[in-house]
C-alpha positions as CSV (number, residue, x, y, z in Angstrom):
1,X,-9.2,5.8,17.3
2,X,-7.7,4.6,20.8
3,X,-6.7,1.3,18.5
4,X,-5.0,3.6,15.6
5,X,-3.1,6.0,18.0
6,X,-1.5,2.5,19.9
7,X,-0.6,1.0,16.7
8,X,0.9,4.1,15.9
9,X,3.0,4.4,18.9
10,X,3.8,0.6,18.3
11,X,5.2,1.8,15.4
12,X,7.5,4.6,16.9
13,X,4.8,7.5,15.0
14,X,4.1,10.4,16.7
15,X,0.8,10.2,17.3
16,X,-1.1,13.2,14.7
17,X,-4.6,14.0,13.8
18,X,-3.7,13.8,10.3
19,X,-1.9,10.3,10.3
20,X,-4.7,9.3,12.4
21,X,-7.4,10.6,9.9
22,X,-4.9,9.1,6.9
23,X,-4.3,6.0,8.8
24,X,-8.6,5.1,9.0
25,X,-8.5,6.5,5.1
26,X,-6.4,3.9,3.8
27,X,-7.8,1.5,6.2
28,X,-11.4,2.0,4.9
29,X,-10.5,1.6,1.1
30,X,-10.5,-2.2,-0.7
31,X,-7.5,-1.1,-3.5
32,X,-4.3,0.7,-3.7
33,X,-4.7,4.7,-3.5
34,X,-2.7,7.4,-5.1
35,X,-0.8,10.7,-3.3
36,X,-3.7,12.7,-5.5
37,X,-6.3,10.2,-4.1
38,X,-5.0,10.9,-0.6
39,X,-4.8,14.6,-1.4
40,X,-8.1,15.0,-3.1
41,X,-9.8,13.4,0.4
42,X,-8.0,16.2,2.2
43,X,-7.9,19.2,0.0
44,X,-7.8,21.5,3.3
45,X,-4.0,19.7,4.4
46,X,-1.2,20.4,3.4
47,X,0.1,18.6,0.6
48,X,3.4,18.4,2.2
49,X,2.1,16.7,5.2
50,X,0.3,14.2,3.2
51,X,3.5,12.9,1.7
52,X,5.2,13.1,4.5
53,X,2.9,11.0,6.3
54,X,2.9,8.6,3.7
55,X,6.5,8.4,3.4
56,X,6.6,7.7,7.2
57,X,4.4,5.2,7.2
58,X,6.2,3.2,4.4
59,X,9.7,3.8,6.3
60,X,7.7,2.2,9.3
61,X,6.1,-0.7,7.3
62,X,2.7,0.1,7.6
63,X,1.9,1.0,3.7
64,X,3.7,-0.6,0.6
65,X,4.1,1.3,-2.4
66,X,2.6,-0.9,-5.9
67,X,3.9,-0.3,-9.5
68,X,1.0,-1.2,-11.4
69,X,2.3,-0.3,-14.6
70,X,-0.4,2.9,-14.7
71,X,3.0,5.4,-14.2
72,X,1.7,6.3,-11.1
73,X,2.9,5.3,-7.6
74,X,-0.2,3.6,-5.2
75,X,-0.1,2.6,-1.6
76,X,-2.1,0.4,0.1
77,X,-2.0,-0.9,4.2
78,X,0.4,-3.9,4.9
79,X,-1.2,-6.7,6.2
80,X,-0.7,-7.2,10.8
81,X,3.0,-8.3,11.1
82,X,4.2,-7.2,7.5
83,X,7.9,-6.4,7.6
84,X,8.1,-6.2,3.7
85,X,10.4,-9.0,3.8
86,X,10.9,-10.2,0.2
87,X,10.9,-13.8,1.2
88,X,7.8,-13.9,3.3
89,X,5.4,-10.7,2.9
90,X,5.4,-10.1,-1.1
91,X,1.7,-10.7,-2.2
92,X,0.3,-10.2,-6.2
93,X,-1.2,-7.4,-6.6
94,X,-4.2,-7.1,-9.7
95,X,-5.0,-3.9,-11.5
96,X,-8.1,-4.0,-13.8
97,X,-7.9,-2.8,-17.4
98,X,-11.5,-1.4,-16.8
99,X,-11.9,0.6,-13.3
100,X,-8.6,0.8,-13.5
101,X,-8.4,-0.2,-9.5
102,X,-5.1,-2.0,-8.1
103,X,-6.2,-4.6,-5.2
104,X,-3.6,-6.5,-3.1
105,X,-4.1,-10.2,-3.3
106,X,-2.8,-10.9,0.0
107,X,-4.0,-14.8,0.0
108,X,-2.0,-15.2,-3.2
109,X,1.7,-14.8,-2.2
110,X,4.8,-14.5,-4.4
111,X,7.2,-17.4,-3.7
112,X,10.6,-16.8,-3.1
113,X,12.7,-16.1,-6.1
114,X,16.3,-16.9,-6.6
115,X,18.6,-14.8,-8.1
116,X,21.9,-15.5,-10.1
117,X,24.4,-15.8,-7.7
118,X,26.1,-12.2,-7.0
119,X,22.4,-10.2,-8.0
120,X,20.8,-8.9,-4.7
121,X,17.1,-8.7,-5.3
122,X,15.9,-5.7,-3.3
123,X,12.3,-5.4,-4.8
124,X,9.5,-7.8,-6.3
125,X,6.6,-6.4,-7.9
126,X,4.0,-8.4,-9.5
127,X,0.9,-7.3,-11.4
128,X,-1.6,-9.2,-12.6
129,X,-3.7,-7.5,-15.7
130,X,-7.1,-8.3,-16.2
131,X,-11.0,-7.3,-15.7
132,X,-11.5,-7.5,-11.6
133,X,-14.6,-9.2,-10.3
134,X,-17.0,-6.0,-10.3
135,X,-16.4,-5.2,-13.7
136,X,-16.6,-8.7,-15.3
137,X,-20.3,-8.8,-13.8
138,X,-20.2,-11.8,-11.7
């Protein structure tokens, strides 16, 4: 618990019990989660508090958003020392068409993408769709 508190403080985030619980919840997940997943896990908590916590975590580069094409935003913890930088921190995401899980493939980095002169890249999202290892029975 102290480790989580220290980490949040290092990101200039005021430590609260809910922030610790949400961080732990996210750290235990092997796949990205929706805001609804978080709401279901903390059904007694105020929805606004949960949303603000996720937004704070996103602003402080603790989580990143994933648009996997399902129309529902998902969130996953960033890797240690991630700054969500377009040149160094981007990785593939895999969306399983069977179980609907979206998984960060952090070992598979997206190469730097050059855009034409005058264009400014602000966000890159690369999602591979198919069948995950759990659903493919391998």
